[in-house]
Structures are given as structure tokens and as C-alpha cells.
N, C-alpha and C positions, 0 to 999 in steps of 0.2 A: 654193088657191094660184095666183098669176098665172103664166102661161107666158111664155117670153121674148118671143113676138110681142105679147103684151098689154103688157108693159113697154115695148117699143120703140114701140108706138102712142102712148105718152105724149109722145113728142117732138113730136107734132102737136097735142097738147091741153094747153095751158098750165095749165089748172086742176088737172091731176093732179099731186099733190105727194108721194104715197106709193104704195107697192106692197107687197102681201103676199108674204113670202118663205118661208113655211112652210106645211105642210098644216094640217088641222084639229086643234085642241087636244084634242078629245074622244078622238081616237085615242091620244094620249099618255097620258091618265089611265086609259083603259079597257084598252089593250094594253101600257101601260108602255113606250112608244116615245118616245125623246128628242124634245122639241119646243122646243129652244132653240138648235140648231146653225145659226145664220144666217150664218156667216162667208163661205161661198162665194157664196151667192145675193145677199148684200149687196154684193158687188163689182160685179155688174151694176147693181143699183139705184143705187149711188153714182155709177157712171160715167154714168148717165142723169140724175143730179141729183135722184133720188127718195129719200125717207126709207123705209128698210126697215121693214115692219110685221110683227111676229112672230105675230100673231093674239092672241086673248084668253088669259087665264091666271087661275088661282085664287091668291089671296093667303093662303089658309089650307090646311091639310093636308086637312081633311075638310069636306064641304059637305052637311049633312043635308038630305034632300029632293031631292037631285040626281036627274035623270031617267035613271038607269042601272039595269040589272037586277042588277048586282053592286055590292058596296061598292068604291068607287074612292077614290084619294087622290092628292094632289100631294106628292111626296116632298121637293121642294126649291123651295119658292115663292120664296125669296130669289134664287135663280139666275134664275128666270123674270122677276122684276121688274127685276133688274140688267140682263139682256140687253135687255129692252124699253126701259129707260132709255137705255142706251148705243147702241141701234140708231138713234136720232134719229127713229124713227117714233112712232106713238101708243102710249101706255101704257094698255092696255085690260084692266083687271081685271074679271072677270065672276063675282063671288061672288053667292051668294044674299043676300037682305035680312037684315041683322044679322050677316052672316058676314065682312064686309070687315075685314081686319087693317089698321087705319089707321096703325099705327106703321110697318109695312113700306111701305105704298103712299105715304105722305106723304114718304118719303125720296127720292122721285123728283122732287119739285117744291117750289116756293115755297108759302107759306101760302095764296096765292090760286089755286093750281093750275097755274101756269106750269111746264112741265117744264124741269128743269135738265139740259141734255144737252151732249155734246161737239160739236166743230165739224164732224166727219165721222162717218159710220157706223162701227160696229165691224165689222172685216173680218178674214178669215184672213190670217195673216202669210205672206209669200212663202217663208220658210224651210220652213214646213210643206208648202206646195204643191210645192216643188221636191223634197221628200223622197218624194213619192209614186212617183217614178221608180224608187226603190230598194226599194220595198215593194209592188210589183205593183198600184199604184193604191189601196192600202189606207191610209187616214189613220192617223196615229200619235197622234191626239188633236185637241183643239181649242185652237189658239193664236191669239188675236186681238189686234189693237191698234187704237187710235184716238188722237185728240188733241184738246185744247182750246187755242185760240189767243186770247190776250188781247193784241192788237197784236203786237209782235215775240216775246215769250216764248212758248214752246211747252210745254204740259204734256201729257206722253204717258201713255197708259194701256195696260197689258198685261193680258189676261185669259187664263187657262189652266185647262182642266178636262178630265177623262177622258184624261190623258196616258199614252201607252204607253211613252215613252222620254224621256230628257233632251235638252234643247236648250240651246245656248249663244247668247245674244243680246247684241248690243252696241247702244248707243243709235242708231247710224246706220241699223240695220235697221228702225227704226220712225220714222225721220225726226226723231230727237231729237239734242240736243247730247251732248258726251262726258262731262258732269258732271251729277249729279242726286242725288235722294234716292229711296229705296225705302220705300213706306208702304202699309199697310192690307192687306185681304184680296186686293185687286187690287194690282198693282204700279203705282205712280204715280211718274213721273219729272218733275222740273222743273229747268230750268237754274238753277244756283246763282249765275250772273252774277258770279262771281269775288269775291263779297262774303262777309260773315260770317253771312248769314241766307238763309233759303229760305222762300218762301211755300208753304204746304201746303194752303191752302184750307179748305173747309167741313167741319166735323166729322161732322155727322149725316146726310149725304146719300150716295146710292149713288155719285155722282161728285163729287169735291171741288172741281173747277174747272169753271166754265161761263161763257159770255158773258152768260147771262141773269142771273147774280148779280154777276159782276165785269166791268164794262164798260170799265175803263181801268186800265192798269198802266204807270207811267212811272218812269224812273230818271234821276237828275240826271247832269250831264256828268262829275262826279268818280266816278260809279259807287259812291257810298256811301250813297245814300238812295233808297228806293222808296216811291211813293205809289200805293195801291190804292184805287180807287173802288168802293164796294159799294152795291148797291141792293136794296130790299126793299119790303114792303107794311106798312100800318099795324099796329102792335102785334106785329110779327114779331121774334123773337130769332134772330140768326144767330151760330153758334159758329164761330170761325175759329182755325186753328192756324198758328203761325210757328215755324220752327226757327232757333235762333241758335247757331252753332258756338262763339262766344266764351263764351257762358254754358253751353254743352253741355246745352241743355234745349229742350223744346218749350213755347212760350208759348201760352196759351189766352186768346183775346179774345172778348168778347160784344158784338155790335152790336144795339142796340135801336132800332127804327124807330117813329116817331110819325106822326100824321096830317099834321103840318106838315113833317116831314123824312123823305124816303124815299130819300135818298142820303147816304152818309157816307164820308169819306176815312180810310184807315189809313196812317200814316206810319211807315216802318221805317228805322232807320239802324243803324250799328254799335254804338251804345250803348243805345238804347231804342226802344220802340214806343209810339206814341200814336194815339188815335182820338178822333173828335169826333161 
């Protein structure tokens, strides 16, 4: 793991883009010590303009032939991959040959391997940090937040795990607007834009909104139509969800990309949704 002085040295070396923010993964699987709590150290990395790297991980529970004297296991590989993806650092699965769980790992990226990540690293929420004062410096859980920005709209993400008490959050605490939707195993918020629809993003990825997938989102002057530009790679299928309050339903769209067409618009208004 990098020490603070190593991270600060990166200010003089432009080629440095990432910094490791956790100890060795082997300690986690051998001694069953948590190896995903990146929220505090990622604050420094983010302030320095670096992507936090959480070290390697296993995408499977067991790895036959692993070089350890005892039988070890990864108890929650989904959380490892999720944290790595939302960290904005490298996603480095280190499974043995033929033991990679491709279903889990491919949820972090496009079909060509480009990682689909938020606009800033996942960091500890200030509410949890301020609460240390009343608990003798002992953390009451891991409460993180980040966001993806597609031009003006902000899509906020909240991650919570190992919580010891309840917390009340309002959107302003995570830099979000006062309206939104709650969705998935994480909490995803997006501005409803005072219309009858809400863009919910990609269905089968660890994070549903990213600039690597959705590079433009525009709304007309009457605030009744949204155009979302989606990009992909040849022969890729992208599952997209849109909530429409008028229909009281979640609409499922599939975008298929060919060799000739790697970008596609999705047009949403108060009455229908079209794609091309």
C-alpha cells in the first residue's frame, strides 16, 4: 500500500494516474480481514487527482491450487468487484487459469474491456466521518458515495455495508438534487427533471450510468423530451431501463451495435420511447 508521501510525490510525476489504497489481498483471504474498505484513503487519492486502486481480488469463492497452506476462500467476490469498479482505479481480478467468473467480471466493463466507472472515486460520506467524534473514533460502518455526470444531470450512487447504526441521508449530502429514484442493490439517484420519466441506465452492469457508455444527455427547451446518446462496440447488446411515471412501469430497451453503427440515440418523451 502507498504511504501518503508516495501519493504526494505523484504531484511532480504526471505519468502517475493511480495509487494503491489498501494492503495486500492475501492477508484478507488468509486471515479473513476486510479488504474492500477504501472510503477514507480514497479521499486523499481523489484530492490528488489519482484513481484509487484496491489491489487484486478473486472473482470466485475458491481457487484450487492457490499457494496457501490452508484452505482459503473469498466470501463475497461481488463486493470486491463492485468496489474495484466504483473506485475508478484498475479492476484487477487475479484468479487462476480457468477459474475466472466472467459473468461477474464482465459487469464492470463494455464488451471490449473498457471499464464503465463513475466520474469520481467512491469515498466515505462526511456524515459517517463526523460521527466518529461521538463514538471514540470507532467507525459505525462503511457509507460511501460517488456520482456520474452526463453533462448537467448528476446520477448519484450510495454504497453501504457493515453498518452498525442507521443514518438519515438527504440528496444534498451527496451533491444530488432533491428528487430522484432509488434502485438496485446500491442506491442510485437521478434527477427526475420535473418530467414523467427517469433514465435508469444499464441493466447488467455494476454501475448503471457512466460517461464511457452514455456520452450525451440533452433536454429540449420545453423540458418534455430527453435524447440520450449511447455508444458501444460491434455486436454488443446494451440493456437499458427507463422509468415512466405516467405508465407506472419500468421500460426495458435493447440497443444492438453493428460494425457500421457504434452510436445510437434514445429519444424519451412523455408519451413514448424510441431508439434507432
